[in-house]
Each structure stands twice: as structure tokens, then as C-alpha cells.
N, C-alpha and C positions, 0 to 999 in steps of 0.2 A: 432447806429454800423448797416454798411451795413452787408445782409445777403452771406452767395455765393449762388451762382445763376448766371444760364447760359442765356444769353435774346437772340431772335433772332427777326431777322430785316427784313422786306421788303430788298431785295437788292437793292434798288433805295430810300429807307430811306434818310431826311435828315435831319433836325433840328427839335427838340421836337417831331418825331418820337417816336411812343410808341411799344413797341415790340410787335409782333405778337404771342409771347407764351414765355413762361420765364418757365425751371428747377430753382425749387428751393424747400429746405426743406431737413427736418432730411434723409429721406428714400434717396435721392438723393446718401449722401456721398460726398458730393462737402465738399469742405476745403476754409475757406474763402485766401486762396490761389494758386488760380490758375494761372500758368503762360506762360501755352501753351493749345490750343485746335485743334485739326483739324477735319474734313468735309471730310468723307470717300462718293462721291456719286457715285460711283458704289452699294456700300450694302448700302447704305441709313443711316449712323449711324456717332455719333458723337464721341472722341474719347478724352477724361481730364483727365492730370495727380491727383494727390493730391500729393503731395509731400509730407504732413505732415502722411501722410500713406504707402509713399511709396508704392502709386496703380497707376494702370492704370483704368480708368475704362469708360465704352464702354457705350451709349446710343442710343435706335432705333432715326433714324433721325426725327421721328417728335417726340420724348416726351415733356411731358409737364407737368407742376405740379411738386408732389411731386417725380413721376414714377421713380422710382429704376434703376440703371443701368441691363443692359441685361448680360454685360460680366464687370468681378471684375480677371484684374492681379495681385494678393497679394501674399506674403507668402516669407519664408526662400529658397527654389528653385529657384524663378525670379532674385536675387541679386543684387534688388533694396536697396541701402540703402541711403539711402539723397540724393539728387539733381534731385530726378525726376522729372524735371522743365519741360525739353523741350519732344518733339514727333516728330514724322514725320511717316505715315503711307502710305505703298505701297497698295495699291486696288489691280494693277495686280499684285504681288506675294504674296498676302497677310502677307503680317509684321508689323511688326510695328518696329520702330527704338526708341530707348531710348538711347542721347549720355550723356554720367555721365565721366565726365573730361578725361580722361587715354584711356575708352574704349565705344565700341559703342555696347550695348546688343541687340536684333534682338529676336526679340518675333512672336507667331502666331497668327495673325490677330484676329484670331478666339478661344482663349488661355480661359481658365477662371480657375480661384483658385490661388493654389501654383504653375504656371508652370514655370521651367527653360528654358531660352534662347536655343532657337536654333540651334542659331551660337553667339559666341564677337566677335568684332573685334577689336585686340588689342594688346600692343604690340610694342617692341621696333622700327624696323622698320614700325609699322604702323605713327609715328609722330605726334600720339595723346596725344597732351597736355591739360588739358583745351577746352574738345572738349563741347560746348556751344548753338550747334544745329547744326540738318542733313538737311539735304534734299536728294530725292532720284528721279532719274529719272530712271521709269522700261525700259520707248524705249529704251533707248541708254545704259542701264544697269551699271547706273552710281551713288553714293554715294559722297552724297558734304558732311564737314564738316564744320565750323564753328569752326574755335580758337578762344580762348582771352584770350592775353597772361598776364603776370606776370615779374615783372621784371629779369631779368637771366633766367628765364623758354624757351624763346628759340624760344617763338611765338609771333605773336604780333592780336593786331586785327585785321590788315586787312588781317592776314591769311588764306588761304581756303586750305584743304583739299582735295583730288579728291582720291577716293578708287573706280574700277571698274572690276567686276569679270572677 
């Protein structure tokens, strides 16, 4: 059985390339189900979801070995209840976005511990149903949300909802 890990490769890596470094081990708090990871080049940080723990893990960009996260967003005030699979980071406005089906939770990028979202995008006017992914354009102040539909849900897999401030 494979152990949870984050592997870093050289940008031009090819077939049979070995990772330049690996983050793995119990102190990393990584789970065997990580569906998304983001690199924040502005702050040199890796942001990873841990769906089993309903947590957002933040590592130093150069983390290696059994290095623990530098910050963890987790707890009852976070409103992270299942489906903590996808994320997006906005390094310009210092925010982390988590799509949770009918809502988008927005956290402070530097949040640590049981941190409540700074805002929640939800409600009938948003048309958010089964939000599966989110992308942020901080230059144009736009949030794009990928919606995955189910029968009778009103959204198809091709639907994309765009919000702006």
C-alpha cells in the first residue's frame, strides 16, 4: 500500500524522473486521499486538502521529509464538513477558497487553527449546486466555479458559474 506523500519534480522532468524531494510521514498529517494541491509562488507555500480530517494543510514551499505543516485550518468553526477535496489560493488577496457543493468557503491564507471563513458564497441567487472546483483571477476580480450536475439538479458538467466583486 502506498503511503501519503507529496513529491516534487524538476519542471522539465520526464519518464522515470526521480522526485527532487518528497514530503511524507506521520508528522505531515497527509492522508491517503488528497485530491488537490496548490503552490503559492508569491509566498512559497504548498496548500493541500485533507478530506478525511476536514483540514487544509499549508507547508513551506521547500518542505521535505517528515516536515509538519506550518499552518492547519481545521475545527468546528471552519465549516469544513466533508468534501474538502478541492481548493484554490489567491496569493494577491491572501485567501484560500474551498468549494463545498452549494457554497464556496473563503479563508484567510494565513489562517491557522479553528478559523471561521472570512466569507461564504452561497444562496439561491448564486446558482451553486454541486460546486466541484474553483479558480480565482485576482487581477480581474473573478471567481470561476465548475459545477458538476446530476439528473434533475439543473447543472450539467459543462456549466461554469462566474462571480465577480
